[in-house]
N, C-alpha and C positions, 0 to 999 in steps of 0.2 A: 409260276413258270408256265408259259403258254405251251399248247400242244405242238409237238415237233421240235422242241428246244430241249437241250440237255443242260444240267447244272454245270457251272464252270469246272467244278472239280472232277466231273465225269469227262467233259470234253478235253481238259488238260492233263488229266491223270489216268483215268480208267482206259480210255480209247488207246492212247499210246502204249499203255501196259499190255493190252490185248494184242496189238500189233506186234510188240516185241516177243510176247509169249508164242505167238503163232510162228514168228521167225525161228525161235529157238527150238520149237517142236519139229519143224521141218528140218532144221539143221541136225537135230538129234536122229531123225530117221536116216539122213545122209550118213551119219557116223555108224549107225547100226548096219547099213548096207555094206560099208567097207570092212565090217567085222570087229569093231571096237565098241567099248562100253561108253554110252553117252554120259553117264554120270561120272565116270572117271575123267572124261574129257572136260566136263564142267568144272570138276575139282581143280584140275591143272590150269584151266583158263582163269578161274577166279584167283587161285593162289599166285599165279605168275604175275597178275596185275595188282593184287592187293596184299599178298601174304607176306611180303618182306619189303624192307625200305627201298632198296634199289628198284624193284618192280613197281612199287607205288610211285616212285620218282618219274619213272618213264611214263607211267599212265598220266600223271599230271602234265608232263611235257607234251605229250600228244594231245591231251585235252586243251592245252593252251592254244595250240594251232587251230583246233576246231572251234573254239570259242570265237576267235577273231573272224574266221570265215563264215561261221554260222550267223553271227550278228550281221555281217555284210549281206548275206542272202536275206535274212529276216527283214531288215530295213527296206530293202527293195521290195520284198513281198508285200509289205504294208502299203506301198504305193501301187500295188498291182503290177509290178515289174519282175521279171524273171531274169535276175542277173546270174548268169552261170559263167561269168568271166572272172570269178574270184581267184582262180588259179593264176591267170595272167596279171591280175591286179596285185596279187601278193608277190609275184615274181618281180614286177617293176617296183613295187614298194620296197622290196629288199635291195634293189639297186639304189634307191634314194638313201636308205639306212647305211649302206656300205660306203657310199660317197661321203657321207657326213663322218663316218668313223675314220675313213682314210685321211680325211682332212684334218681331224681334230685329235686323233688318238695319241699323237706324239707330244702334244702341248698341254693337255688338260686331263684331269681325272675323269673316270667313267660317268660320274654323277653329273658333270657338266655336259658331256657328250650326249647323255641319255635323253633329255628333252629335245635337243636338236635332231637326234635320230628319230624320235617319235614324229616330229614335224616333217622330216624328210620322208619317212615311210608313208605318212598319211597323204602328203602332197603329191608324191609320185603315184601312189595308188589311185587317188582321186583324179589325177590328170589322165590316167590310162582308161578310167571309166567315163570321163567327160565326152569323148567322141561318140561312143555308142549311145550315151544318154542324149546328146545333142541331135544325133541322127534320128533317134526315136521321136523325140519331141518335134523337130522341125521337118523331117523328111518322111516320117512314117516307117523308117527302117526297122524291122523287127529286132527287138533287144536281144533275143535269144540268138539270132544268126550273127549279129555284129559282136557280141561278147564271145561267142565261140571263136570267131575269126581273130579277135584280138588275143585270144589265148596263144594261138599259134604264132601270131606276129610277135608277142612278147618272147616266146621261146627262141625264135630266130634272132631277135634283137640281142638277147642275152648271150647266145652263142657267139655272135659277132664281137660283142663288147669283151667278153671274157677271153676270147681267142686272140684278139688283136689290139685291144686298147688297155684293159685293166690287168692283163697277165704280166707278172713280173719278169724282168729280162733274165734269160738263162734258164727258164723253167718251161716244161712241156705241158703241165696240167692246166686246163682252162679254168683259172680261178683267180681271184685278186690275191694280194699279199695277206698275210695274217695281220690282224689288228694288234697294236700294242695295248698295254694294260688300260689306257684311256678309252679304248673302243670295245672293251669286254664287259659284258653285263655279269655281275656276280652270280655264281651258282648257289642254289639254296643249301647245298651241303657245306658251303663255307660260311654262309650267313647264319644258319641254324645248326651249328656243329653238334648240338646235343641229339639231333634227330638223324638217324642213319638213312641217308639218301643213296648210299653206295657211290657208284660212279655214274649215276644218272645225270643227264644234262638239264634237269629242271632248274629254272633260274627265276629271277625277279620278274620276268615277263608274265608269269602266272598271276602275280598280283596286279599288273597293269591290265591283264585281261578282265579280272574281276571288277576293276575300277571302271573300264570301259562299259561293262554290262550295266553298272549303275548310271552311267552318262546316257547310254542308249535308252534305258527305262525312263529316265527324266525327259529325254528328248521326245520320245514317241507318245508318252501318256501325260506329260505335264507342261507342254509348250504349245504355242500357237502353231508353230511349224509342224510339230508332230500331229496335231489335230488335222491340219490341212493334208498331210501325207495319208493319214488313215481315211479321211474323208474322200480324197481322190481315189484311193485304192478300192474303197467300198462302192463308189458310184462316180465315175468321172464326169458324166453329164451333169449330175446334180452339183457336183463340186464346181464345175465351170460356171454353172448358172448362179452359184453363190459368190462368184467373183474370184475363185481360186484359179490361177493361171496354170494350165496343164503343162506348158513349156517349162515354166519356172519350177514346179514341183518335180517334174520328170528329171530335169538336169540336176537340181539340188539334191534330190534323193540318190541319183547315181553317183554324184560327187561324195556324199557321205558313205555310201555303200563301198565304193572303191577305196576311200580312206581307211575304212575298217579292215578290209581285206589286206591293204598294204601294211597294217601294223603287224600282221603275222610275222614278217621278216625279223622283227625285234627278237622273237624267241629263237629262231634258227640262226640268222646272220650274226647278230650281236651277242646272243646268249649261248648257243651251242658251238657252231662252227667258227666263230670269230673270223670269218672271211666270207667272201661271196663265191658261192659254187653254182655249177649247173644243176638245174632240176631240184633245187633245195626245197620247193613248195611240196613236192611229193605227193600230189593228189589231194592235199588238204582243202583246196578250193572247191573240188567236187564233193567231198565228204561233207562240207559245210552245208550243202543243199539238203542232204538227209537230216543233219543236225537241226537246221531251221525248221524243217517239216515236223520232225519228232518233237521239237521243243515248242511247237505251235507259235513260233515267232516271238516268244516271250524270253527275256534274258535268263530268268530262273530255269525255264524249260531247256534253254540252249546250254546252260551250264551242265545240267544233269545229262542231256543227250551227249554232250562232249565228253563227259566222264565215261559214259557207256562205250563210246567209240574209242576212247583212250584205252579202256579195259580190253576191248576186242583187239586192238593193235598190240599191246604189250602182252596180254594174256595169250594171244594167239602165237606169238613168237615162242613163249615158254611151252605151250602145248605142242607145237611142232617139234620142239627139242625133246620133250619127254615121251611123246608118242609118235615115232617117226612115220608110222602109217598115215597119220593126219599131217599131210605136207602143207607147206605155205599156201599152195593152190587152194587146198581145202579150206584154209582160214579165210582166204579171199571169198570163197563161196559163202561162208557163214556171214561175213560182213555184207556181201551182196544181197543175201536174203533179208538181213536187218534193213538195208537201204530200200529193198523192193517193198516190204511191208510198211515201212515208215513213210515211203514216198508214193509209189505208184498205186499201192493198195491201201493208202491211208484211211480211206473211208469204207473199207470193206465191211467192217463190223458196225458201222454207224446205224444203218437202217434197223438192225436187230436191237441195238441198245435203245434207239429212240422209241421203237415199238414197246419195248419192255418198260421204259419209264412212263410212256403214255398210258399203258395199261395199269401201271402202278399208281399213277395219279388219279386215274378214273376210279379205281377201287378205293383209294383213300377218300375221294370226295363223296363216294356213295356211302361209305361207312360214317 
């Protein structure tokens, strides 16, 4: 190991753990300031997320959303692109899933609808990411600005469609009709009846998310396209000199990223709500940024980071119920601190850790 470099297990394990520990220490101080016991808060946080079947089911449900959006951000990161439009891409992907379910749910069983819903979500999410990718590649428009804009455009588009086009006659709620059985993804509590998931909405989309993690791992680290994506992200000029087209890689990477974000709708639209609702993405596209950063862009890290944020979401709800002084706003603060240390302050501890390992390596060499 050369000077200034860290072992992979430190870079991918120790540094994220230090960032997480720092976030929880600051959160504990906040809890102390409002007059509560931080250890009691941690107990309810963990128990609410992992201590009983229904809570664990909700943790898996939230984690499923974050796996999809985290993978979407990570793939773009590998090409040096900052796709923060996952929220809008997931939103429009949900529209593609809903259209498939509305068209097929009365005629075929769910397992026939499912693969077409996956295609619908991926295609619609990819289409929504195509224009920002094209503008970045051909016109130099910054991907951050265009993807932010497209989040708002997606929101406005969905309001129009659900209020004027997809809304059933005689109803006032801006949503599509409920899907019939052929458009409903089975819940895990019905598939694995021996395990108590309570009334949690965790469904088969969780296993789809794990399968997609494997596909992304194979794509990024075991294919020519993945090599080109990583090469372009590491050094665009050298990649272009080697014959890798910047336009092609930028557009293709954004298409893949948008498709991954679009698949998030499987979990919510087809799995939980069994209809298309306003704001169903619920901020998962933005949480995916922190998940990708904390997971270092690797599918295994993204699964672990998604489980962490799923724990914070579900455990936070239980914590706010058991200790009313710690309101939902306080839970958002804790989540924000984790995002802060995992994202903006990601490299805060790196210089000290690098110095420690350089000193340790020097002492070992002298001995």
